[in-house]
N, C-alpha and C positions, 0 to 999 in steps of 0.2 A: 520502540523497541520491542520484539516479539520473541516469544519461549521458540527453542531449537530444538527439534527431534531427528537425530541420527538413526539411518536403519544399516545395520551391521549384520556380516552372516557371512558362511563360508560361499565360494563361488555358485554361481546358478541354483541359488535357492529363490530367486523371484524379488531381488529388492529392487530393481530397477521398474520391474511391472507395476509393484505395488507404489513406487513413487508416482509414477505416471497415475496410476487411480486415484492417488490420495491429493494430487495437485491437477486432476481434470486435464491432462497434457499429455504430449509424445514427446516431451524434451530428452527424455533419458532415451538411450539406445538400448533396443530390447532384441536378443537372439537368444535361441537355444543352446549355444556356444558357451562355455563358460570361460570367466576373463574378460567379457565384451567391456564393462564397465570398470575403470582406472584411476581416473580423477575424482574428485566430491564436486558433485551436480546439488546446487539448490534450488529450492522451487516453495511455495506458498500454497499450503492447503488453507482453504476456504469451504470445506464442506460444511462447518457451522460458520455461518456469516460473522456470528458475533465475536466468535475469539478464532481468529486466524491464527496460524502457526508456520514456521518454516520447517521444512523438509529436506534434509540433506542424504544423497543417495551415494554411496558409497561402492566399492570394489570390494571383489571377495577376498576374504583372509585366507590364505591357503597353507599356512603355517611355516613359511619361508621367510629368510631376512634378507636375502640376496638376491638382485637382479629387478627385473621388474615386479614380480611377486612383492618382494620385500619392499619395492617403493609405494606398491598398492595398499599393502597392510599399513605401511605408516599413515598415508593419507585417511585411511579408513579410522586408527587410531586418533589420530587428530581429531575428526570429525568428532570419534565417541567423547572425547576429553572437553571439547567445548560445548557438548548438548545439554539441555537440562533433562531430555530423557531420553533412552535409548530402547530401540525395539531390536531383539534380537531375532531374525529372520530363519527359520528353519524349514526343512523339506518333510512334510507329512507323508509323501510316499516312500520316500528312502529311510526315515526314520533317524534315530542318533547316530554320531559319528564321532570318531576322536575329533576331528576339529572343532565340532559344537563343545565338546567339553572342553577344549583348550578356550577356546571363546569366551564361555561363559565363566571359567576359571579368571581370566582376565578380566571381564566386565566386574567381577567381585572384589579383585583388588582395585579395580578404580571407584567402586563404591557409588555409581550412578544408579538412580531410579532407572529399571530395567522392565520391559515386560517382553514374554516369550509370545510370537507370533508364529503360529505351526500353518505354513503356506500350503498352496495344493493339496487343499483337502476335499475339492470336486471330486464326486465318483468313488470316495473310498469311503471305509468305516470310519467315523472320525472319532468316534470312542476309544478306538484299538490305535487310532494315531496318536491321541492325547496321552493314551497309558503306558505309549512308549516314551515320551517327554517327561513323566511324571517323578522319574527319579530325580530331574534337574529342581525340583523344590520352589518352583515360582508360579505363585498363585496371583492371578488366574492365567491360564493359559487360552490364547485367542486364534480358535481356527478360522481360517480366511482362504479365500482363492483369489489372488490377485487379478488372474486372466478374466475370470467370470464378475467379479466385482462382488463376490458376498463376502458378508461378515463384516463389512466395514463400518457398517452402522456401530456396532458393539463396540469393534476397534477404536473408534472415535471417541465414544462415549469413556471408555477407559483412560484413553490418552488425556483427554481434557481434564479428566478427575487428578490427574497428577501432575499438571503442568501449572507452574507457577503464572500469575495472571503477567507477568511482565518478564523479559529476557535481555539477553546480549545481542540478538540475530536484526540486523536492521532489516526493514524492508524494501525490497527491490523497486525502485522508483521511475518512473516516465518522465523526468526531468528534461525539457526540451534543450535546457542547457549543456546536459550531458553530452560529450562526445562519443558516439559508438564508432572504436577501432578494431578491425579485425586484421590478426596476423595473420598473412597467410603465404604460401608456398609449397613446394615439392616436399617429401620427408625429409626428415633429416638436416633441417638447413637452420635450427635453433630458434622456432616459434617459442616453446616452451620455456624454454633458457633466458630469452628475453623478456618473457612476461614475469616470470620467476625475478630476473633482476630489476625490471621495475616495481613490483611489489616489496621487494626487499625480504621474499621469504619463500619456501618451497609450497608455492601454491599448488601449481599444477608439475607433474610428473614429466622429468626431463631424461631423457637417457639417448645414448647413442644408437640405440636399436631403433632402425627407420620404421615407421609407423607408430611410434607408442601411444602418441594423442590419437585417439578414437573418434570421443563426439568433442563437438564445440562448449567450451567452458567460457561462460561470461562472468567476468568479476567486475565490480565496480570498485573506484578508486577516486581518491582527492588528491592534488598534486599542485602545489602552489597558489592554491586557491580555486582551481578549475576543476570541474568535474568529468570524468573519464569512465566509460565501458570497457576493458579490454575484453575482446574474445579471443579465445585461443583455439585454432581449428586443427583438422586433420593435414596432413599433407594430400595435396591433389598430384595425382598420375593420368598417364592418357589411360583413355576408355580400355584400348586395348591390350592394357597391363593390369586393370583391375579384374579380378577373376574372385575374390572372396566376397561372399554376402555382406559380411560385415563393412567391408573395405567399399564396398557400394553405398552403404548405408550413409558411412562415414562421408563419402563423397558429398551424397545429397544434404547432409548438416552443413559441412563446408559452404556449399552451393548457397544454401539459406541464409549463412552468416553473413556473405558478401551481399547479398541482395538486402539486410536488415541493417548494415553496418552506413558509416558514412562517410569513413576514410579506411580504405584498405591499405595497410603496409605490406608490399610485395619484398617477403626477405630472399636474398640470392645467397648462395655460397660462394664468397670471393675465390675461395681456392679452387671452384670447376668453373667459373663463368656462367654463362648463359646457356642453358641449355633447353632442349625443345619441351621439357615438362615444365620450364618455366614459363615457355610461351603459352603453354596451355592453360596455366591458371590466371596468366597476363591477361588471356582472350576471355576466360570469365569475367573479370573485374571489367573490362571495357563494355562487354555486354551488358552487363549490369548499370552501367554510366556512373560507377564510385570515381570519388575523388583518389588519388593515388600518390604513394609515398615508395619509392624504391629503396631498401636499405641492403648494403653489401655488406654482410656479417663476416666474421671470422678474420676480420681486417688486420685483426692483431697478428702477428708472429710472420706476417709476409714480407719479403725482401722488397728492398725499391723497383727491383727489374719487373718482379711479380705483380706489384701495385701498378705498373703501367701496362703491363699486358691486360690485367683486370680491367682497368680504365679503359683501353682502348677497344676490348671487346664489348665491352657495355655500350660505348659509343655507335660501334658498329651495327649490333644487334637490336637495340631499344632508340634507334634514330626516329622510330615512328612515336613513340612518347617522349619526345624532347622536352614537353612540358612539364614531367611530371619531375620533383626534386630529387636526387640520388645524396645520400647518405652514408657514409661509412660508419660503421659499429663494430661492436666486440660484445654481444651479448655475454659470454662468459665472465669479461673483465668489467662490465658495465660502459665502455667509453662511446662517445657520441650520441648518449641519451637525451643531452641538450639539445643539441644539433635534430636530432630525430623529431624529438616534442616541436621543435620549432617549424618546422615542415610539415607536421601535421594540422598545426594549427595554421599555415598560410593556406594550404590546401581546403581544409574546412571552410576558412572565411570564405576563398573564391569559390567554394561549391554553394553555399548558402547566401551569396550576397543579394541582394533585392535590386532590381532595375526597375529605371522608369521607363515608359512609352516615349517621352522627348530624346531622353538621352541615346535610346537606342535608336531612334530615328535619325537622329542627327548621325550616329558612329555609321549606320547604313548609306547615307549621302554621302558622307566623306570616303567612305570606301568606294562608291560608285563614282565619285568625282575624279576619284586616283588612281581607278583602274576600271574601265567600263566593260560589260562582256562582252567575248568576242561575236560578230556577225555569223548566226546560223542559217544557211538557206535562204539568206536574205532578209532576216529578220533579227532585231536585238532585243534582249528581255528587258523587261522595264521593272525594275526592283522601285516600289512606290511609298511603302512605309514600313516599318516593324515595330512589334512590340514583346516584352518577355512572355514567355510561355510556361514558367517553371522553374525549379532549382533542384539541384542535385541530381543532375548535372544543369547547368544554366541552358535553358533552351531559349530561342529565339525565334517568334514567328514573323516571315517574309512575306508581304503581299507584295503583288505585282501581276504582271502579265506575260505570256511564253518562258514562265520559270522552269519548265521541262527542258529548255534548252540550254540550261546551265549547267556547263561540266563540273566533274568531280574536283578538276584540277582549281575551276573558280570557286567551287563550293570550300577547298581548303584557305583560297585566298581569304576568303571572306571569316574562316575561322581563326587565321593567322591575326587577321586585322582586327577582329574583336579582342582575340586574348591581348594584343600588345595594348589596345588601348584603353582596357578595362583592368590591365595587368592583373589576370586571370592565372593563377601558378596554381598546378597540380589537379586540374581538374578537367574532364573532357568538355566539349561546347558542342550542342545539338543546335542543327537548325530545321525548321519546319515552312516549307516553301506553300504558298496557297494561291493559286491564280483565281483572278475576279470572274465569273461567269458572266456571259452575255444573256440579259433577261430578254433578248428579242431573238436569240438562236432558236431555229426550228421555226420560226411564225412567219406566217406569209400575211404581207400587207393589204387586205382587202379593202377594194375601192367602193364608196357608197355610189346609190344612184345618183344622186347629185353630183359627184366628181367625174362619174362615167358621161354622163351628158355634157359637161362644161370639157373634159376632154375633147369629146366628139364636135362640138363646137369650134373648139381650137383646131383642129386639122381640117374642117372645111375654111376656116379662115385662112390657113397657111396653104391650101391648094388654090384658092381664087387669086391669092397673091402672084401665084406662080402664073 
């Protein structure tokens, strides 16, 4: 278990930039606009290889207790309460403010070891900046520039001097048994609410305001003896509607989360049905080739007629992904979670299943015998053998001749045949067709002198016989 360091302060003082500098990553979303960070974001600082520690980035405390600002402040306070050391980040260019005074007053009541980090000191008189914060009575004051990575060595030395050897924070692991699940969908469909319901705490901010979540938040969980990594993502919209720079960054983070996950849970609003935005998100999942579970959220409170209409609309618009399991849930009340995790396990097992060359070839022979390819321009494609080509998604490499004549319908037939034979649920299937090349193509058969003489004798013999 590692010690935990929390970064707190008012909005737009450079907490996320410092987090990225300490963790040597770009995990935290950084922008000049205040209020970009809202949820707690954890990472590991390994600048000192012998004594790593966990860093938590928090949203700015704006002095409000209601709405998104209040929820962000509660997340920051929760991070400070569980930390072994608090770094209060202030802006060296703007000087002290009333919000800084309020935050420091609250930290003193919290009675946690605290360091004052004066950020953005590049290009200014450092002594004058520190003199402005001297009235806070915190010694030492540490001037840094997170953007230019200056002052980090002194900051690290002071942090390590005040940290205990061990803490309560766990080190993020790369256990291959841990199932990585990304909850994706358009804005305001209940992704954060579902993550909080699964965890049993307010770990991420959930609000009725669309676009509340801006960064992808990964949280490790152990449930019923199995390990998971839950990834709460920002809502994806069509590109034509994305205007703000922050939202573009959020979309990139969401797409990265889809690429890194093993199972994507596409959340739909049962009260609104399947929209064009949902199709956009679904397209991103299919392009990445990830296992898929479709969750119809807000199922509670719907009348029987509304449920039938929602089911009929989903059947019609999601017919091309009929291999994905559909689960009816209520993220607010927690109903359907057992069925959701059962579907996730089915999809993960199908996507990561290992195949042998013999069984794949037998399946190909059975599919060929049941329904041979159609004749195209007087020729028929020959499917000779197949072997596995990878997992997540399951990939099969088919070898033969004239495979370029295979139509899309026959390729779909092969996909459905393999899916039914191997009982693959919740995962796409990919085929790679490889034709054997003719080693003598383009080569002219040159006769030797002996063959030419023999041919001449044969011709003379034929002429004498006539």
